[in-house]
VODREN-241669 format. One record per residue (C-alpha): x, y, z. Coordinates in nm, 4 decimals, always signed. Layout:
N
        X        Y        Z
        X        Y        Z
...
// end
This chain:
417
        X        Y        Z
  +0.0000  +0.0000  +0.0000
  +0.1432  +0.3394  -0.0983
  +0.0627  +0.6464  +0.1154
  +0.0066  +0.9891  -0.0332
  +0.1779  +1.2935  +0.1158
  -0.1525  +1.4115  +0.2650
  -0.2010  +1.0779  +0.4412
  +0.1531  +1.0915  +0.5733
  +0.1088  +1.4423  +0.7110
  -0.2185  +1.3422  +0.8734
  -0.0500  +1.0409  +1.0380
  +0.2460  +1.2569  +1.1382
  +0.0388  +1.5185  +1.3213
  -0.1922  +1.2561  +1.4718
  +0.1169  +1.0930  +1.6169
  +0.2234  +1.4255  +1.7688
  -0.1111  +1.4654  +1.9440
  -0.1032  +1.1104  +2.0828
  +0.2532  +1.1653  +2.2027
  +0.1568  +1.4831  +2.3852
  -0.1254  +1.3021  +2.5645
  +0.1031  +1.0141  +2.6586
  +0.3585  +1.2573  +2.7971
  +0.1008  +1.4308  +3.0169
  -0.0222  +1.1082  +3.1744
  +0.3344  +0.9963  +3.2481
  +0.4402  +1.2949  +3.4571
  +0.2875  +1.1837  +3.7890
  +0.4661  +0.8493  +3.7758
  +0.8098  +1.0050  +3.7294
  +0.8035  +1.2202  +4.0430
  +0.9525  +0.9359  +4.2483
  +1.2778  +1.0361  +4.4178
  +1.4843  +0.7448  +4.2837
  +1.8600  +0.7614  +4.2120
  +1.9481  +0.7269  +3.8451
  +2.1114  +0.3957  +3.7516
  +2.2938  +0.2569  +3.4501
  +2.4368  -0.0812  +3.3511
  +2.7599  -0.0157  +3.5407
  +2.5635  +0.0314  +3.8649
  +2.3850  -0.3027  +3.8208
  +2.7043  -0.4886  +3.7335
  +2.8769  -0.3508  +4.0441
  +2.5781  -0.4525  +4.2575
  +2.5452  -0.8096  +4.1287
  +2.9206  -0.8761  +4.1274
  +2.9523  -0.7115  +4.4715
  +3.2404  -0.5036  +4.3400
  +3.4403  -0.3257  +4.6093
  +3.6610  -0.1315  +4.3710
  +3.6554  +0.2424  +4.3277
  +3.3111  +0.3656  +4.2257
  +3.2827  +0.5400  +3.8880
  +3.2918  +0.9194  +3.8763
  +2.9574  +1.0698  +3.9709
  +2.9952  +1.3197  +3.6868
  +3.2210  +1.3562  +3.3845
  +3.5712  +1.4848  +3.4554
  +3.7383  +1.7305  +3.2161
  +3.9873  +1.5591  +2.9885
  +3.8913  +1.2033  +3.0854
  +3.7831  +0.9607  +2.8125
  +3.4753  +0.7453  +2.8794
  +3.3898  +0.4343  +2.6738
  +3.0781  +0.2263  +2.6115
  +3.0948  -0.1046  +2.4233
  +2.8360  -0.2849  +2.2115
  +2.8954  -0.6272  +2.0534
  +2.7082  -0.6711  +1.7257
  +2.5623  -1.0053  +1.6122
  +2.2785  -0.9927  +1.3621
  +2.1356  -1.0965  +1.0301
  +2.0135  -0.9104  +0.7219
  +1.8943  -1.0350  +0.3834
  +2.1472  -0.8156  +0.2021
  +2.4486  -0.8955  +0.4218
  +2.3867  -1.2369  +0.5809
  +2.5105  -1.2866  +0.9371
  +2.6980  -0.9895  +1.0852
  +2.9697  -1.0067  +1.3521
  +3.1398  -0.7027  +1.4969
  +3.1276  -0.4403  +1.7638
  +3.1038  -0.0724  +1.8398
  +3.2640  +0.1649  +2.0884
  +3.1114  +0.4958  +2.1936
  +3.3582  +0.7532  +2.3295
  +3.2632  +1.0619  +2.5267
  +3.4709  +1.3314  +2.6918
  +3.4590  +1.6854  +2.8250
  +3.7324  +1.8929  +2.6587
  +3.6533  +2.2041  +2.8627
  +3.4551  +2.3201  +3.1679
  +3.1109  +2.1609  +3.1901
  +2.9542  +2.5033  +3.2433
  +3.0344  +2.6190  +2.8889
  +3.1505  +2.3133  +2.6920
  +2.9307  +2.0405  +2.5442
  +3.0203  +1.6722  +2.5719
  +3.2343  +1.5536  +2.2799
  +3.1538  +1.2139  +2.1337
  +3.2858  +0.9623  +1.8850
  +3.1445  +0.6352  +1.7580
  +3.3669  +0.3632  +1.6119
  +3.2336  +0.0355  +1.4763
  +3.3614  -0.2462  +1.2579
  +3.1896  -0.5582  +1.1240
  +3.2352  -0.8533  +0.8906
  +2.9582  -1.0553  +0.7288
  +2.9121  -1.4031  +0.5882
  +2.8712  -1.2477  +0.2416
  +3.2361  -1.1384  +0.2360
  +3.1761  -0.7821  +0.3432
  +3.3798  -0.5620  +0.5736
  +3.3115  -0.2108  +0.6940
  +3.4626  +0.0233  +0.9491
  +3.3148  +0.3606  +1.0438
  +3.4338  +0.6429  +1.2679
  +3.2109  +0.9433  +1.3387
  +3.3282  +1.2301  +1.5569
  +3.1583  +1.5346  +1.7083
  +3.4116  +1.7320  +1.9101
  +3.3450  +2.0506  +2.1117
  +3.6656  +2.2347  +2.1991
  +3.6875  +2.4399  +2.5249
  +3.4136  +2.7006  +2.5626
  +3.2529  +2.5598  +2.2452
  +3.4685  +2.7947  +2.0399
  +3.5187  +2.5292  +1.7734
  +3.3210  +2.2230  +1.6665
  +3.4933  +1.9520  +1.4623
  +3.2738  +1.6962  +1.2826
  +3.4116  +1.3919  +1.1041
  +3.2714  +1.0934  +0.9145
  +3.5214  +0.8336  +0.7931
  +3.4378  +0.4976  +0.6313
  +3.6130  +0.2075  +0.4632
  +3.3735  -0.0454  +0.3135
  +3.4016  -0.3604  +0.1029
  +3.0299  -0.3824  +0.0482
  +2.7361  -0.5469  -0.1200
  +2.3875  -0.3994  -0.1392
  +2.0909  -0.4145  -0.3744
  +1.9667  -0.0983  -0.5451
  +1.6046  -0.0290  -0.6317
  +1.6266  +0.2600  -0.8767
  +1.5609  +0.6286  -0.8153
  +1.2466  +0.7837  -0.6707
  +0.9646  +0.6194  -0.4747
  +0.8245  +0.3010  -0.6286
  +0.4934  +0.1299  -0.5541
  +0.6205  -0.2225  -0.6127
  +0.6978  -0.3352  -0.2570
  +0.7860  -0.6896  -0.3740
  +1.0799  -0.5646  -0.5833
  +1.3841  -0.7613  -0.4642
  +1.6306  -0.5067  -0.6008
  +1.9375  -0.5360  -0.8225
  +2.2413  -0.6752  -0.6404
  +2.5628  -0.4734  -0.6442
  +2.9107  -0.5074  -0.4980
  +3.1420  -0.2096  -0.4514
  +3.4234  -0.0673  -0.2423
  +3.3711  +0.2679  -0.0783
  +3.5921  +0.5259  +0.0893
  +3.4452  +0.8300  +0.2654
  +3.6405  +1.1137  +0.4250
  +3.4373  +1.4064  +0.5608
  +3.5843  +1.6655  +0.7959
  +3.4285  +1.9986  +0.8906
  +3.5457  +2.2754  +1.1250
  +3.3019  +2.5324  +1.2691
  +3.3899  +2.8574  +1.4467
  +3.1546  +3.0145  +1.6981
  +3.0401  +3.3628  +1.5874
  +2.7421  +3.4218  +1.8209
  +2.5542  +3.2321  +2.0891
  +2.4751  +2.8859  +1.9421
  +2.5743  +3.0008  +1.5892
  +2.8743  +2.8756  +1.3900
  +3.0205  +2.9130  +1.0422
  +3.2564  +2.6620  +0.8894
  +3.4168  +2.4886  +0.5962
  +3.4861  +2.1281  +0.5124
  +3.6302  +1.8791  +0.2693
  +3.4185  +1.5852  +0.1520
  +3.5324  +1.2785  -0.0412
  +3.3179  +0.9911  -0.1690
  +3.5106  +0.7342  -0.3708
  +3.3321  +0.4289  -0.5167
  +3.5438  +0.1728  -0.6996
  +3.5420  -0.1896  -0.8148
  +3.1669  -0.1512  -0.8709
  +2.9953  -0.4588  -1.0066
  +2.6302  -0.4806  -1.1170
  +2.5537  -0.8472  -1.0579
  +2.2324  -0.8386  -1.2656
  +2.3930  -0.6582  -1.5582
  +2.4351  -0.8700  -1.8738
  +2.5014  -0.6869  -2.1988
  +2.5542  -1.0120  -2.3934
  +2.1968  -1.1339  -2.3604
  +1.9623  -1.0887  -2.6607
  +1.8005  -0.7537  -2.5893
  +2.0468  -0.7095  -2.2984
  +1.9716  -0.6869  -1.9254
  +2.0520  -0.3326  -1.8112
  +2.0447  -0.2250  -1.4457
  +1.9321  +0.1117  -1.3104
  +2.2845  +0.1936  -1.1972
  +2.4384  +0.1140  -1.5351
  +2.1735  +0.3044  -1.7333
  +2.2094  +0.6144  -1.5116
  +2.5910  +0.6050  -1.5223
  +2.6081  +0.5794  -1.9015
  +2.3452  +0.8522  -1.9507
  +2.5254  +1.0920  -1.7132
  +2.8776  +1.0232  -1.8417
  +3.0185  +0.8174  -1.5520
  +3.2297  +0.5047  -1.5705
  +2.9920  +0.2431  -1.4201
  +3.2864  +0.0696  -1.2498
  +3.4357  +0.3653  -1.0597
  +3.3794  +0.7340  -0.9827
  +3.4728  +0.9979  -0.7275
  +3.3069  +1.3061  -0.5830
  +3.5509  +1.5365  -0.4061
  +3.4726  +1.8902  -0.3058
  +3.4662  +2.1708  -0.0526
  +3.1715  +2.2830  +0.1551
  +3.0533  +2.6074  +0.3128
  +2.8517  +2.5458  +0.6287
  +2.6233  +2.7240  +0.8733
  +2.5367  +2.5623  +1.2058
  +2.3009  +2.6361  +1.4947
  +2.3327  +2.4098  +1.8003
  +2.1502  +2.4780  +2.1260
  +2.1205  +2.1135  +2.2381
  +2.2010  +2.0397  +2.6006
  +2.3655  +1.7096  +2.5024
  +2.4567  +1.5854  +2.1533
  +2.4437  +1.2157  +2.2551
  +2.0935  +1.2172  +2.4044
  +1.9300  +1.5584  +2.3883
  +1.6556  +1.6634  +2.6308
  +1.5999  +2.0161  +2.5014
  +1.7190  +2.2595  +2.2381
  +1.7642  +2.2382  +1.8649
  +2.0104  +2.1756  +1.5852
  +2.0182  +2.3148  +1.2321
  +2.2833  +2.2698  +0.9645
  +2.2957  +2.4132  +0.6137
  +2.5741  +2.3012  +0.3815
  +2.6593  +2.3916  +0.0230
  +2.9021  +2.1484  -0.1414
  +3.0931  +2.2132  -0.4636
  +3.2587  +1.9090  -0.6223
  +3.5565  +2.0122  -0.8346
  +3.7189  +1.8101  -1.1103
  +4.0573  +1.9791  -1.0657
  +4.0672  +1.8401  -0.7105
  +3.9940  +1.4883  -0.8350
  +3.6157  +1.4750  -0.8683
  +3.4976  +1.2802  -1.1747
  +3.2678  +1.5684  -1.2712
  +3.1924  +1.9185  -1.1488
  +2.8671  +1.9325  -0.9546
  +2.7091  +2.0942  -0.6519
  +2.4515  +2.0079  -0.3872
  +2.2657  +2.1695  -0.0989
  +2.2063  +1.9811  +0.2256
  +2.0111  +2.0671  +0.5399
  +1.9662  +1.8854  +0.8731
  +1.7214  +2.0112  +1.1388
  +1.6326  +1.8637  +1.4794
  +1.4156  +1.9894  +1.7647
  +1.3512  +1.8440  +2.1114
  +1.0692  +1.9111  +2.3579
  +1.0357  +1.7963  +2.7202
  +0.6877  +1.6445  +2.7544
  +0.7238  +1.5052  +3.1053
  +0.9923  +1.6474  +3.3356
  +1.0715  +1.3536  +3.5621
  +1.3181  +1.3748  +3.8498
  +1.5425  +1.0993  +3.7113
  +1.4636  +1.0874  +3.3400
  +1.2434  +1.2762  +3.0989
  +0.9868  +1.2040  +2.8303
  +1.0983  +1.3710  +2.5087
  +0.9272  +1.4455  +2.1789
  +1.1925  +1.4761  +1.9078
  +1.1692  +1.5840  +1.5429
  +1.4205  +1.5348  +1.2645
  +1.4233  +1.6334  +0.9002
  +1.7003  +1.6389  +0.6426
  +1.7156  +1.6962  +0.2711
  +1.9684  +1.6931  -0.0093
  +1.9275  +1.8594  -0.3488
  +2.1393  +1.8380  -0.6651
  +2.1845  +2.2062  -0.7588
  +2.4143  +2.1736  -1.0620
  +2.5920  +1.9113  -1.2706
  +2.5524  +1.5368  -1.2251
  +2.6204  +1.3357  -0.9101
  +2.7106  +0.9663  -0.9528
  +2.4476  +0.7081  -0.8690
  +2.5882  +0.5694  -0.5418
  +2.6687  +0.9218  -0.4143
  +2.3055  +1.0367  -0.4491
  +2.1070  +1.0794  -0.1237
  +1.9753  +0.7495  +0.0066
  +1.8024  +0.6088  +0.3149
  +2.0449  +0.4749  +0.5752
  +2.3484  +0.6551  +0.4320
  +2.3304  +0.9596  +0.6636
  +2.6153  +1.0178  +0.9086
  +2.5047  +0.7595  +1.1663
  +2.3089  +0.5324  +0.9278
  +1.9901  +0.5945  +1.1260
  +1.7376  +0.7288  +0.8748
  +1.4609  +0.5153  +0.7282
  +1.3963  +0.2677  +1.0090
  +1.1553  +0.0182  +0.8563
  +1.3505  -0.0031  +0.5286
  +1.6751  -0.1702  +0.4286
  +1.9684  +0.0602  +0.3713
  +1.9626  +0.1987  +0.0157
  +1.5975  +0.1003  -0.0452
  +1.5050  +0.4639  -0.1212
  +1.7350  +0.6810  -0.3337
  +1.6847  +0.9909  -0.5469
  +1.8332  +1.2854  -0.7302
  +1.6772  +1.4934  -0.4516
  +1.5445  +1.3636  -0.1205
  +1.3537  +1.4945  +0.1837
  +1.3281  +1.2913  +0.5034
  +1.1082  +1.3564  +0.8111
  +1.0855  +1.1709  +1.1423
  +0.9204  +1.2095  +1.4804
  +1.0118  +1.0040  +1.7880
  +0.8613  +0.9883  +2.1371
  +1.1085  +0.8777  +2.4080
  +0.9968  +0.7827  +2.7577
  +1.1360  +0.5981  +3.0648
  +1.0076  +0.2534  +3.1634
  +1.1681  +0.2375  +3.5080
  +1.1739  +0.4996  +3.7820
  +1.5557  +0.4995  +3.7915
  +1.5879  +0.5668  +3.4180
  +1.7697  +0.2396  +3.3426
  +1.5129  +0.1200  +3.0874
  +1.3353  +0.3343  +2.8328
  +1.1352  +0.2987  +2.5149
  +1.0607  +0.4892  +2.1939
  +0.7909  +0.4961  +1.9284
  +0.8605  +0.6564  +1.5924
  +0.7214  +0.7339  +1.2487
  +0.9105  +0.8578  +0.9423
  +0.8412  +0.9597  +0.5845
  +1.0657  +0.9859  +0.2775
  +1.0098  +1.1438  -0.0600
  +1.2617  +1.1281  -0.3447
  +1.2796  +1.2488  -0.7029
  +1.4394  +1.1148  -1.0197
  +1.5427  +1.3529  -1.2964
  +1.6404  +1.0400  -1.4910
  +1.2865  +0.8967  -1.4799
  +1.0915  +1.2257  -1.4526
  +0.9512  +1.1667  -1.1036
  +0.9193  +1.4943  -0.9085
  +0.9827  +1.5429  -0.5382
  +0.6685  +1.4961  -0.3192
  +0.5042  +1.2901  -0.5943
  +0.4923  +0.9957  -0.3533
  +0.5937  +0.9263  +0.0081
  +0.7246  +0.6097  +0.1738
  +0.6301  +0.5556  +0.5383
  +0.8192  +0.3750  +0.8134
  +0.7169  +0.3279  +1.1764
  +0.7932  +0.1195  +1.4823
  +0.9045  +0.1040  +1.8449
  +1.2162  +0.0232  +2.0421
  +1.3767  -0.0465  +2.3789
  +1.6605  +0.1520  +2.5408
  +1.9110  +0.0400  +2.8075
  +2.1189  +0.3105  +2.9755
  +2.4873  +0.2237  +2.9575
  +2.6381  +0.5441  +3.1003
  +2.4233  +0.7895  +3.2984
  +2.6945  +1.0589  +3.2960
  +2.6911  +1.1018  +2.9163
  +2.3332  +0.9652  +2.8711
  +2.4640  +0.6929  +2.6399
  +2.2205  +0.4075  +2.5746
  +2.2025  +0.1031  +2.3541
  +1.8832  +0.0488  +2.1619
  +1.6952  -0.2212  +1.9762
  +1.4231  -0.1043  +1.7374
  +1.1594  -0.2940  +1.5421
  +1.0731  -0.1007  +1.2266
  +0.8072  -0.1607  +0.9617
  +0.7490  -0.0147  +0.6163
  +0.4396  +0.0393  +0.4003
  +0.4167  -0.3294  +0.3199
  +0.4492  -0.4218  +0.6913
  +0.7875  -0.5935  +0.6456
  +0.9530  -0.6053  +0.9902
  +1.3198  -0.5290  +1.0465
  +1.5392  -0.5044  +1.3590
  +1.7953  -0.2262  +1.4185
  +2.0674  -0.2048  +1.6850
  +2.1898  +0.1392  +1.7952
  +2.4620  +0.2714  +2.0229
  +2.3512  +0.6255  +2.1219
  +2.0126  +0.7678  +2.0286
  +1.8925  +0.7630  +1.6692
  +1.9172  +1.1434  +1.6412
// end
């Protein structure tokens, strides 16, 4: 079943109203004066540890770690084995410096895949500078489903294998309260690309979406690079970038890919990322939060190679599009919207839960499908376990569903957004 944009917006705002009501009824329960607990507290209790107790609050300059082993299964990757480490630290006084964070994970799969990701969000003393990084090395396999939003939910996709290198680094300078300006360098390199369904020797040929797009736009279907510079504006009033209770975040980035730097073609794009958080129930230990997230990417000039186009699950933390497999939705231009309600399940804040709904619309200038012509809906719920109460780091397990009610499981270290 395919939802129209009007139906999505109706569902979206209905969800907001239900969330507000849920938050109001929760407030009386959370007024219990119970100390906050995390996994470390429970492990110390059950092992009767007599060692030095952890710091009650984060110490400046000290590095804190949270670990998450990863064992899972996905139709596109087979069985997955790996792990993730979340780092957090205060690089300046807590009174005027946000918590810095980094997330490192690496995995191998039974389908001969390997990937390693490092994402960083560093706040230097007094929040004078913010450094954001996204680095990836991937020997990968993933099906592609064409550009735009398609109604055929049974489409199994066209299998691809490729190697991918990403290097993003941005530096922002504070210019006013919560406001920053910055620049960055961004590299996306795809190589050893193989369309497994492509067969040009068959009578009539069997041509894939990736191959047809690449040939039409002048790209080598086996390798291409986008390398450019970005100009960036940033607003960040969040109280915590790992698990925000209040405030907002807005980023606007213009990227120019330049052939003289090594990009396959000259092109440009505009990207935005906006997030807003509201306290619905102000509990003593933990809070109920209503969070909103939207991002969009638009091709403003030239041609961008197929695998570098905006796609679900390829954002910085691979969190967008819960309910869909990574890469299921891709377009020349894309707009993504999500709302999530977060609430505690235990009085001490150790266990929590979320419910969420998201919508994606994508265009295809190759197949003449405009933006907002159709919308794909995802929705679901999840469980949270607090790993570190000082930085508010949690691990999460989410069950997401798409339009066709296909169920998928997602594991997260830190909140989704």
